[in-house]
TIBAVEX-642967 format. One record per atom (N, C-alpha, C): x negated, y negated, z negated; residue in three letters. Coordinates in steps of 0.001 Angstrom, whole numbers, plus 500000, padded with zeros to 6 digits. Last residue first. Layout:
<gubas>
XYZALA/...
</gubas>
This chain:
<gubas>
893518407255714160VAL/894863407855714137VAL/895878406796713726VAL/890446407529715694GLY/891426406589715160GLY/892818407170715278GLY/887624409349715058VAL/888969409429715623VAL/889877408425714930VAL/884254409555715963THR/885242408953715075THR/886588408928715775THR/881655411999716058VAL/882703411244716742VAL/883664410702715692VAL/878627413810716735SER/879521413068715849SER/880515412276716679SER/876386416575716726ALA/877334415713717427ALA/878208415008716406ALA/873322418212717266THR/874249417602716313THR/875124416643717102THR/872135421319718662TYR/872551419920718768TYR/873399419494717575TYR/869145423380718805GLY/870568423139718633GLY/870871421646718645GLY/866545423930719414ALA/866857423593718021ALA/868346423453717751ALA/866613424527722168SER/865933425427721234SER/866330425182719781SER/868011422402723300VAL/868503423766723487VAL/867890424698722451VAL/868286419636720981SER/867679420354722099SER/868269421750722186SER/869512416371719989GLY/868998417712719736GLY/868371418318720968GLY/872635414587719822SER/871177414617719858SER/870732416040719566SER/875594412743720765MET/874841413969720527MET/873338413752720571MET/878818411704720431THR/877448411200720346THR/876582412379719929THR/881531412562722591LEU/880671412874721448LEU/879330412155721558LEU/884109410457723667THR/882874411153724026THR/881973411339722808THR/886209408877722875GLN/886429410320722947GLN/885156411113723214GLN/885265406284723118ALA/885625406782721785ALA/885748408297721777ALA/884953406136725881ALA/883783405969725014ALA/884059406527723628ALA/887623406403726648ILE/886654407432727034ILE/885410407350726159ILE/888656404012725581GLN/889156405306725118GLN/888169406420725442GLN/887251402086727029ALA/887123402127725566ALA/887583403467725017ALA/888123402579729617ALA/886706402767729300ALA/886497402873727796ALA/891252404413729515THR/890454403197729615THR/889005403508729266THR/892171407379731436ASN/891968406630730196ASN/891159405363730446ASN/892431409099733535ASP/893326407936733509ASP/893196407116732228ASP/890510411188733142GLY/890410410275734277GLY/891284409045734228GLY/890873413104731205PHE/890162411881730843PHE/890237410798731916PHE/892453414957732794VAL/892842414513731450VAL/892189413171731118VAL/891383415620735231ASN/892825415361735173ASN/893335414989733789ASN/888401413966736278ASP/889051414938735400ASP/890526414593735234ASP/887177411934737583SER/888010412827738398SER/888751413862737558SER/885741410655735604SER/886758409888736323SER/887665410764737174SER/883985412659734766LEU/884971412125733826LEU/886097411407734564LEU/883806415126737405THR/883284413982736658THR/884354413530735671THR/882913418253738965VAL/883856417386738250VAL/883111416232737580VAL/881088420027739978ALA/882281419770740792ALA/883261418800740137ALA/879125420536738180ASN/878752419760739362ASN/879957419366740211ASN/880469422229736428LEU/880142420869736005LEU/879818419979737200LEU/880565424581737931ALA/881819423923737555ALA/881571422473737151ALA/877844425189738085ALA/878606424930739313ALA/879902424191739006ALA/877320425583735325THR/876610424557736094THR/877378424191737352THR/878953427767734551SER/879213426424734032SER/878527425324734840SER/879019430459735042ASN/879128429558736186ASN/879340428100735770ASN/877101431357732225GLY/877869431801733381GLY/877833430830734540GLY/875295430580730281TYR/876568429876730379TYR/877318430168731679TYR/872750431556730202GLY/873702432088729242GLY/875072431445729296GLY/870507428715730825GLY/871022430068730989GLY/872006430474729917GLY/869676426154731019ALA/868835427065730234ALA/869308428507730321ALA/871645424755732269ALA/870475425119733068ALA/869573426107732345ALA/873379424188730175TYR/873783425183731175TYR/872591425663731994TYR/871929422170728798VAL/872282423435728148VAL/872588424510729180VAL/871773420128730737THR/870559420702730146THR/870833422073729543THR/874478419609731202ALA/873611420005732313ALA/872345420677731798ALA/875332418788728632CYS/875852420019729237CYS/874947420517730354CYS/873973416361728389VAL/873696417458727458VAL/874141418779728068VAL/875177414938730454SER/873729415145730474SER/873321416284729551SER/877901414798729741GLY/877484415592730887GLY/876003415885730916GLY/879109415080726432PRO/878275414352727396PRO/877746415251728507PRO/882412416193726112VAL/881017416517725795VAL/880131415831726839VAL/885290414643724808ALA/884466414923725980ALA/883035415189725523ALA/888061415825722926PHE/886745415205722953PHE/886059415572724264PHE/891614415200722918GLN/890444415986723310GLN/889180415147723207GLN/894709415484721010SER/893817414848721968SER/892633415763722273SER/897419414668719087ILE/896855415756719892ILE/895978415100720946ILE/898486413627715915LEU/897735413303717127LEU/897250414580717778LEU/900135414763714092ALA/900160413303714190ALA/899434412832715443ALA/902022417721714838ALA/900743417022714728ALA/900932415513714864ALA/904185419297715236THR/904242418394714082THR/902945417606713900THR/903593420958717324ARG/904610419922717558ARG/904702418930716401ARG/901926422949716480GLY/901334421775717089GLY/902319420643717316GLY/903679423848713454THR/903107424138714770THR/902479422850715295THR/903410424610709936GLY/904112424147711123GLY/903499424648712411GLY/901948425080707756SER/903338425539707700SER/904116425161708950SER/899476423983708112THR/899552425431707921THR/900978425964707815THR/899990421174708413ALA/899346421967709455ALA/899637423452709314ALA/901205420302706109ALA/901858420007707385ALA/901290420863708505ALA/899297421087704231ALA/900619421719704233ALA/901331421504705556ALA/897202419341704797GLN/897015420774704999GLN/898358421477705088GLN/898431416402706551SER/898053417155705351SER/897811418607705717SER/898839415280709019THR/898746414378707869THR/898375415081706572THR/896729416584711620PHE/897949416650710813PHE/897758415798709561PHE/895470416657714883VAL/895358416076713545VAL/896723416115712869VAL/893843418816717123GLU/895122418317716622GLU/894918417824715197GLU/891709419114720028PHE/891963418992718585PHE/893365418461718309PHE/889360420598722339HIS/890722420212721957HIS/890801420001720443HIS/886588419529724103ILE/887038420221722892ILE/888422419694722553ILE/884978419936727364HIS/885801419264726358HIS/886075420159725155HIS/883774419335730626PRO/883561419991729325PRO/884239419221728190PRO/886442418890732990TYR/885193418391732431TYR/885005419059731062TYR/887990421317735099ARG/887964420521733871ARG/886546420101733508ARG/887769422824737430GLY/888902421926737283GLY/888891421051736057GLY/886141425691736186GLN/886614424940737343GLN/887835424081737018GLN/884522425165732984TYR/885216425990733977TYR/885818425100735051TYR/881796425246730751CYS/882611424458731677CYS/883253425405732679CYS/881289425806727186GLY/881010425994728594GLY/881902425097729434GLY/880358423867724261PRO/881319424583725108PRO/880810424762726534PRO/877925424575721918VAL/878237423675723026VAL/879185424422723964VAL/879459425990718977ILE/878497426024720076ILE/878870424939721084ILE/879627425152715466THR/880182425793716651THR/879089425908717712THR/880599424044712421GLN/879491424724713082GLN/880080425479714258GLN/882026420901711514PHE/882179422256712048PHE/880850422749712604PHE/883056418722709000THR/881936419177709821THR/882148420629710219THR/884949415743708342VAL/884843417207708355VAL/883649417556709235VAL/885880412729706572GLN/885011413545707412GLN/885208415046707247GLN/886865410759704963GLY/887606411060706181GLY/886865412011707099GLY/885628410547702613ASN/885101409694703676ASN/885834409900704995ASN/886822412499701146SER/887118411114700780SER/886584410109701795SER/887456414909703840ASP/887050414526702492ASP/887352413045702237ASP/889922416772705682SER/888983415658705570SER/888708415276704120SER/889901420207706193ILE/890600419106705545ILE/889592417989705290ILE/889840422203709239GLN/889267421688707998GLN/890093420520707490GLN/890081425108711314MET/890668423906710729MET/889881423498709494MET/889323426705714482GLY/889263426533713036GLY/889818425194712602GLY/887810428607717009ARG/889033427962716515ARG/888894427821715004ARG/885858430314717907LEU/885872428934718394LEU/887214428253718160LEU/887553433572718004TYR/886467432648717709TYR/886676431275718363TYR/889212435663718257SER/889796434433717704SER/888708433413717364SER/889971438411720482GLU/889034437508719809GLU/889758436248719319GLU/891752439824721961THR/891338440420720686THR/890368439532719902THR/892199438338724346PRO/893275438507723354PRO/892832439047722003PRO/890775436201726130LEU/890201437266725299LEU/891155437527724141LEU/892440434370727234ASP/891578435129728141ASP/890993436346727431ASP/893682434255724421TYR/894349434149725722TYR/893562434937726763TYR/892076434583722211LEU/893517434825722053LEU/894304434702723355LEU/889552432308723440SER/890000433413722589SER/891520433402722482SER/888830431402726760TYR/889459431048725488TYR/889888432292724723TYR/885821430911728706LYS/886993431703728315LYS/887505431270726939LYS/883407429934729589GLY/884614429203729959GLY/885895429923729602GLY/881220431162728610ALA/881667431613729930ALA/882927430890730391ALA/880971430120726089ALA/879940429795727072ALA/880334430188728488ALA/884467429376725312ASP/883134429897725005ASP/882162429547726129ASP/886593426472724660CYS/886211427702725362CYS/884811428138724958CYS/887996425389721485HIS/887397425167722804HIS/886980426502723402HIS/889636423596718850TRP/889394424827719601TRP/888774424467720952TRP/890548422367715584ILE/889848422244716862ILE/889735423612717526ILE/892530420559713386TYR/892348421881713997TYR/891666421665715341TYR/892489418783710443ILE/892179418736711868ILE/891842420141712346ILE/894361417169707915ALA/893882418427708497ALA/893585418212709973ALA/893561414758705383TYR/894172415110706666TYR/893585416433707157TYR/892230413886703157GLY/893274414887702979GLY/894021415240704244GLY/891708410486704164SER/891359411619703313SER/892531412581703199SER/890671408454706451LEU/891892409223706204LEU/891507410494705456LEU/889068405289705942PRO/889013406750706041PRO/890359407392705735PRO/890069402419707897THR/889843403046706597THR/889860404564706740THR/890684400818710060CYS/889381401483710045CYS/889060402112708693CYS/893190399821710436GLY/892361399202709405GLY/890984399791709283GLY/894456401133712444THR/894860399749712204THR/894004399059711151THR/893570403738712499SER/893186402873713612SER/893573401420713401SER/892072405368709928ASN/893308404673710263ASN/892965403644711338ASN/889899408075710890GLN/890146406739710368GLN/891534406250710755GLN/887784410829710523LEU/889154410388710778LEU/889377409040710114LEU/884944412062711986THR/885431411107710995THR/886817410633711405THR/883246415071712411ILE/884362414242712867ILE/884799413343711718ILE/880394416687713467THR/880997415927712372THR/882035414968712939THR/879144419699714535LEU/880041418610714914LEU/880671417963713681LEU/876417421316715640THR/877044420872714395THR/877842419615714701THR/875888423982717823MET/876229422562717717MET/876911422306716376MET/873826426371719547PRO/874515425874718350PRO/874769424367718392PRO/874542427789722651VAL/873648426868721951VAL/874386426256720760VAL/875953431132722363GLY/875802429815722968GLY/874872428952722142GLY/878486433554721576THR/877105433187721866THR/877065431821722543THR/880701434250718928ALA/880500433651720244ALA/879039433261720417ALA/880910437302717230GLN/880431435921717215GLN/880188435434718632GLN/883540439362716031THR/882602439038717100THR/882197437565717033THR/885299440428714321THR/884289439548713728THR/883221439172714756THR/888885440763714599SER/887523441019715052SER/886581440077714313SER/891326439849713985SER/891191441306714104SER/889796441716714546SER/890404437122712880ILE/891696437795712719ILE/891530439309712793ILE/888077435767713414PHE/888456435930712006PHE/889780436657711809PHE/885016435402715291SER/886443435707715230SER/886807435999713783SER/882607432761714759SER/883032434163714706SER/884545434281714766SER/882259430003714762ARG/881631430787715822ARG/882082432238715848ARG/883040428125712963ILE/884089428722713800ILE/883516429618714894ILE/882533427127709834ASP/881814427826710902ASP/882834428582711739ASP/884545426171708158SER/883634425218708795SER/882865425849709950SER/888063426834707867ARG/886665427260707814ARG/885800426245708543ARG/891142427988707857ILE/890412426851707290ILE/888976427289707046ILE/891955430485708639VAL/891794429479709686VAL/891045428250709170VAL/892472432342706677GLY/891095432217707141GLY/890877431146708189GLY/895625433385707726SER/894674433323706621SER/893260433239707190SER/897543431408709995SER/896724432589709717SER/895786432361708537SER/898914429257710876THR/899471429939709704THR/898658431166709302THR/897504428538713097LEU/897639427561712015LEU/898135428204710728LEU/897621430310715124VAL/896573430536714129VAL/896685429570712958VAL/900021431623716844ASN/899898430462715971ASN/898866430735714881ASN/901603432742719678SER/900321432745718976SER/900195431465718159SER/904212434830720592THR/903841433491720151THR/902570433557719317THR/903506437182723189ALA/903871436885721804ALA/903425435473721447ALA/902556437622725747GLY/903968437867725482GLY/904423437559724079GLY/899925436789725689SER/900214438217725882SER/901650438545725465SER/901014434046723993SER/899814434713724474SER/900103436203724525SER/903042431069724244THR/902833432497723992THR/901518432980724577THR/903260427947722404ASN/903419428777723599ASN/903108430230723247ASN/903031426748719956THR/903838426049720962THR/903973426818722269THR/901344427791718073GLY/902763428073717941GLY/903644427404718973GLY/898762427336718766ASP/899312426518717681ASP/900821426689717528ASP/897103428095720868ALA/897347429023719752ALA/897856428273718529ALA/896382426664723230PRO/896267426048721896PRO/896358427007720720PRO/895999426842726135TYR/895415427803725197TYR/895339427292723753TYR/896832424921727983PRO/897514426221727989PRO/897028427205726929PRO/896962421645726315GLY/896520422633727288GLY/897241423961727174GLY/897715419542724899ASN/897015420581724138ASN/896610421741725040ASN/897138416360726466THR/897784417666726431THR/897002418632725544THR/896551413445724394GLU/896288414311725539GLU/897058415619725385GLU/896579410080723484SER/897199411395723294SER/896987412205724560SER/893726408207722787ALA/894716408570723791ALA/895277409946723457ALA/893302406531719694TYR/892979407635720581TYR/894103407881721576TYR/892545403254719131ASP/893651404200719147ASP/893336405294720154ASP/889399402694717738VAL/890208402654718947VAL/891325403670718821VAL/887595400693715643CYS/888473401850715685CYS/889376401706716900CYS/884135399729715640SER/885541399464715875SER/886313400764715928SER/881525399003713336GLY/881995399315714660GLY/883456399002714805GLY/879047400274711053GLY/879936399213711525GLY/880414399579712903GLY/877372401441708128THR/877982401676709426THR/878860400498709785THR/874663402370706189THR/875533401276706580THR/876063401541707974THR/873665404267703453THR/873996404297704866THR/874947403154705163THR/871254405173701101THR/872221404168701521THR/872419404226703021THR/870898407922698763GLY/870397406945699703GLY/871480405955700061GLY/872923410949698733GLY/871956410036698144GLY/871396409100699175GLY/875115412417699711THR/874184413071698798THR/873182412129698167THR/878279412928701062THR/877347411923700583THR/876450412529699512THR/878978414998703805THR/878963414871702353THR/877921413851701934THR/878817415569706486GLY/880026414915706014GLY/880069414720704518GLY/876311416680706823GLY/877473417529707043GLY/878734416915706472GLY/875214414195704924THR/874752415478705426THR/875951416386705568THR/874462410873704474THR/875497411807704897THR/874874413057705483THR/873433409192701504SER/873160409682702843SER/874182410738703186SER/874774406407699761GLY/874588407851699869GLY/874292408224701297GLY/877193403990700012THR/876012404402699260THR/875912405911699293THR/878223402349702868THR/878426403517702027THR/877134403857701315THR/879863399676704266THR/878610400100703651THR/878892401237702685THR/881390398793707299THR/881496399508706036THR/880126399907705535THR/883272396886709319SER/881897397018708855SER/881943397607707467SER/885355396847712234SER/885105397187710835SER/883623397188710554SER/888076395978714390THR/886661396024714049THR/886491396263712568THR/890432397736716261THR/890185397022715016THR/888718397121714679THR/892537397935719018THR/891162398004718547THR/890999397159717305THR/895137397574719737SER/894626398935719814SER/893205399070719290SER/895992395031719861ASP/896391395773718671ASP/895746397142718634ASP/893722392588720984SER/894459393816721252SER/894785394519719958SER/894241389025720727GLY/893494390255720474GLY/894359391443720731GLY/893823385401720649GLY/894529386647720937GLY/893681387831720593GLY/893860382706718365GLY/893125383607719230GLY/893858384891719429GLY/894598382039714840GLY/894502381789716271GLY/893751382800717084GLY/892676382632711966GLY/893961382751712635GLY/893765382743714119GLY/890000382524711280CYS/890898383413710553CYS/892207383628711286CYS/888805380671713004GLY/888253382015712898GLY/889205382981712255GLY/890355378402712549THR/890348378996713882THR/889848380421713824THR/889714377895709905LEU/891086378266710225LEU/891167378913711592LEU/887011377236710255LEU/887377378379709429LEU/888776378858709750LEU/887184374924711804ALA/886516376106712351ALA/886897377352711588ALA/888473373250709990ALA/889144373591711252ALA/888534374833711860ALA/886524373097708028LEU/887805373714707700LEU/888540374126708956LEU/884528371742709448GLY/884270373097708960GLY/885545373818708635GLY/885778369305709882ALA/885434370141711034ALA/885202371567710612ALA/885991368422707232GLY/887194368618708041GLY/886931369509709223GLY/883277368255706526GLY/884170369168705809GLY/885422369441706593GLY/882412366226708243LEU/881875367582708394LEU/882759368605707714LEU/883798364051707170LEU/884064364483708541LEU/883587365904708767LEU/882606363979704628SER/884059364158704761SER/884425364653706137SER/879959363473705231LEU/880304364753704607LEU/881786365035704718LEU/880254360884706273ALA/879749361969707130ALA/880107363332706566ALA/881107359497703997ARG/881977359576705178ARG/881556360718706099ARG/878870359767702368ARG/880142360354701943ARG/881092360517703124ARG/876996358287703872ARG/876779359725703638ARG/878075360420703235ARG/878046355726703735GLU/877923356382705039GLU/877744357890704873GLU/877797355250700972LEU/879134355280701588LEU/879097355990702935LEU/874997355284700745ILE/875798356266700003ILE/877179356402700622ILE/874276353089702315LYS/873846354431702720LYS/874655355515702025LYS/875377350993700767THR/875846351237702142THR/875498352647702601THR/873817351169698449ASN/875267351411698368ASN/875846351727699739ASN/871300350445699454LEU/871506351777698884LEU/872980352132698837LEU/871806347758700185THR/871410348750701202THR/871656350169700715THR/872309346606697675GLU/873355346604698709GLU/873056347647699788GLU/869819346977696443LEU/871010347625695885LEU/872129347699696910LEU/868133345391698081ASP/867883346832697943ASP/869114347563697432ASP/869165342830697659PHE/869220343432698998PHE/869047344944698916PHE/868533342535694928LEU/869936342527695372LEU/870091343173696736LEU/865689342557694895LEU/866455343640694272LEU/867882343694694779LEU/864100341465698043GLY/864498341390696651GLY/865396342511696205GLY/862839341391700489ARG/864133340730700362ARG/864668340738698939ARG/860584342822701103ASP/860385341482700559ASP/861687340770700241ASP/861211345155702336HIS/860760345286700954HIS/860492343934700298HIS/861827344294704907ASP/862902344675703992ASP/862436344703702549ASP/859991341378706039GLU/860070342813705797GLU/861152343105704770GLU/860853338903708232ILE/860762339200706806ILE/860944340705706601ILE/859140337372710915HIS/859960338521710464HIS/859730338790708991HIS/859240333724711157HIS/858513335006711172HIS/859419336098710594HIS/859351330553712872GLU/860002331632712122GLU/859137332883712179GLU/857221327698712368SER/857686328847713143SER/858310329891712250SER/858068324545711772MET/857519325761711148MET/858073326944711886MET/
</gubas>
């Protein structure tokens, strides 16, 4: 009698039960192995692996739209990284009590009226307004080790005018394009200013000093600042603004310098330069908006 193949479904109930039990055991073993591999992957993701202490990644969701640093409604989601800002010189024109102007120590930090959002006008002995293309600058202060907002911090900014001149130094009777603000619960401040001009030897920039509180700023000097650094203004924006006129010799000065050749920004890492460079949009006719995040 010749042999023939017996189909599984013809082997009876006992065979079916044994087959089912075998499949269940194999499935449990597979899940056990998968669980071990998943745990190993999780531990690898949470621990192990090298990394730089100078950069912290973050993803933050904020309810509310942001207008001038104030949450008003809607939903905004942000993510990115916090880079330790490079400390830079405060330069020869800080007016922060660390040097002299016209033979006298100049310190606007202790002056009444220095805390203001619109810094286009002088506020000490004159009310002259600096001319130039308007720029709204929003600065976000963050803890560089955790990317959390720094609320209640003071930030003092200053920069040259359209002709490349600094108030209180090149222009002793003027005090425009200088001002301080205190960061809100989002770590933000917003200044109304102008796109800075450019002068020989320097890439277009804005100086700033960060203090841990208003009291620390208004009762001290630049020497007590938690951070002294500078922002770089995008060259493409500057070229467009300067070409429109009203900025003196700024075009020639800009053509003679680059970020890499600048004596301040030139020795920074690519990550530091990227963090220091303003993100800008707008036009000469409508003005520009700019934003930047500072890790302290």
